[in-house]
C-alpha positions in Angstrom: 7.7 -29.3 -16.7 9.5 -27.0 -19.2 7.1 -24.3 -18.5 7.4 -24.7 -14.6 11.4 -24.7 -14.9 11.2 -21.6 -17.1 8.8 -20.0 -14.7 11.0 -20.5 -11.7 14.0 -19.3 -13.5 12.2 -16.0 -14.7 11.0 -15.4 -11.1 14.6 -16.0 -9.7 16.0 -13.4 -12.2 13.2 -11.0 -11.3 13.9 -11.3 -7.7 17.7 -10.7 -8.2 17.1 -7.9 -10.4 14.9 -6.3 -7.8 17.3 -6.8 -5.0 20.3 -5.2 -7.1 17.8 -2.3 -7.9 17.2 -1.9 -4.1 20.9 -2.2 -3.2 22.1 0.1 -6.0 21.2 3.1 -4.0 21.6 3.0 -0.3 18.6 5.3 0.1 15.8 3.1 -1.4 12.3 2.9 -0.2 12.6 0.5 2.7 14.9 3.1 4.6 12.1 5.6 4.4 9.2 3.8 6.1 9.7 5.8 9.3 9.9 9.2 10.7 13.4 9.0 11.8 14.6 7.7 8.3 12.8 10.5 6.5 14.3 13.1 8.8 17.6 11.7 8.1 17.3 11.4 4.3 15.9 15.2 4.2 18.4 16.4 7.0 15.4 17.9 8.7 15.8 20.5 11.5 14.6 19.7 15.1 11.6 22.3 14.6 10.8 20.5 11.4 10.8 17.2 12.9 8.6 18.4 15.8 6.0 20.1 13.3 6.0 16.9 11.1 5.4 14.9 14.3 2.3 17.1 15.3 1.1 16.7 11.8 1.2 13.0 11.7 -0.2 12.9 15.2 -3.4 14.9 14.0 -3.7 12.6 11.0 -3.5 9.6 13.2 -6.3 10.9 15.5 -8.5 11.7 12.7 -8.0 8.2 11.1 -8.8 6.9 14.8 -12.1 8.7 15.0 -13.0 7.7 11.4 -12.4 4.1 12.3 -14.5 4.2 15.5 -17.4 5.7 13.6 -17.2 3.0 11.0 -17.4 0.2 13.7 -20.8 1.2 15.0 -22.6 0.5 11.8 -22.2 -2.7 10.0 -24.1 -4.1 6.9 -24.2 -7.3 8.2 -26.2 -6.1 11.2 -29.0 -5.1 8.8 -32.0 -7.4 8.2 -32.5 -8.2 4.4 -36.2 -8.7 5.0 -36.8 -5.3 5.9 -38.9 -3.0 3.7 -36.3 -0.2 3.7 -33.2 -2.5 3.3 -32.1 -0.8 0.2 -32.3 2.4 1.7 -30.2 1.4 4.8 -27.7 -0.1 2.4 -27.5 3.1 0.5 -27.1 5.3 3.6 -24.2 3.1 4.9 -22.6 3.3 1.3 -22.8 7.0 1.5 -21.5 7.2 5.0 -18.5 5.1 4.0 -17.9 7.1 0.9 -17.8 10.3 3.0 -15.5 8.6 5.5 -13.2 7.8 2.7 -13.4 11.1 1.2 -12.5 12.6 4.7 -9.6 10.5 5.3 -8.2 11.1 1.7 -8.4 14.8 2.2 -7.0 14.6 5.6 -4.0 12.7 4.3 -3.6 15.1 1.5 -3.6 18.1 3.8 -1.1 16.5 6.0 1.4 16.1 3.3 0.7 19.5 1.9 1.5 20.9 5.3 4.6 18.8 5.7 5.5 19.8 2.1 5.3 23.4 2.8 7.5 23.0 6.0 10.4 21.8 3.8 13.1 24.1 2.1 13.0 23.9 -1.6 16.1 21.5 -1.7 14.1 19.3 0.8 11.0 19.4 -1.4 12.9 18.2 -4.5 14.5 15.3 -2.5 10.9 14.6 -1.0 9.3 14.5 -4.5 12.0 12.0 -5.7 11.7 9.8 -2.6 7.8 9.6 -3.4 8.7 8.6 -7.1 11.0 5.9 -6.0 8.5 4.6 -3.5 5.8 4.3 -6.1 8.4 2.3 -8.4 9.3 0.0 -5.7 5.6 -0.6 -4.8 4.7 -1.2 -8.3 7.7 -3.7 -8.6 6.5 -5.3 -5.3 2.9 -5.8 -6.7 4.5 -7.2 -9.9 6.6 -9.7 -7.9 3.4 -10.8 -5.8 1.4 -11.4 -8.9 4.1 -13.6 -10.6 4.4 -15.3 -7.2 0.7 -16.0 -7.0 0.6 -17.4 -10.5 3.6 -19.7 -9.6 1.9 -21.0 -6.6 -1.3 -21.7 -8.5 0.6 -23.5 -11.3 2.4 -25.7 -8.8 -0.4 -26.4 -6.6 -2.2 -28.0 -9.4 0.6 -30.6 -9.6 0.4 -31.5 -5.9 -3.0 -33.3 -6.6 -1.5 -36.5 -7.9 -3.6 -36.4 -11.0 -2.1 -38.0 -14.2 -3.4 -34.9 -16.3 -4.2 -31.7 -14.7 -6.2 -28.6 -16.2 -3.4 -26.5 -17.0 -1.0 -29.3 -18.6 -3.8 -30.6 -20.8 -4.0 -27.5 -22.9 
């Protein structure tokens, strides 16, 4: 019981620290999820906004094309009793790897194009925003792991058993 109370207390302190960190700077990650927010934070010109919109549209089209190609071939549609089953699976794996590579390269090229559109001051701010976004994502993942552990811990006590696995040790 003491462990559960300690764990709940720790999580609440972590959540409070996370919200304080997010509110400390009004320009935190959640404000930069859309185009308008990024444009506002970087003070983009109308020309920059239209170019970025074009680049993002091209990236979206590339991703949709890759997604539509992926839907036609499915591992579950293959018959494991076929003599060339392993070769077919290998071919599907190679195709998926190639799609992932294309997707990653398209995203990197789009980001490079956007970065080149920016002035040096905007580039510095853009880099700072990316670093902040990484920190917040890392903290969110950590929070999710802690919450999952807590849910698992509490769910074992819902069984009504006198002694459960986690409390027996």
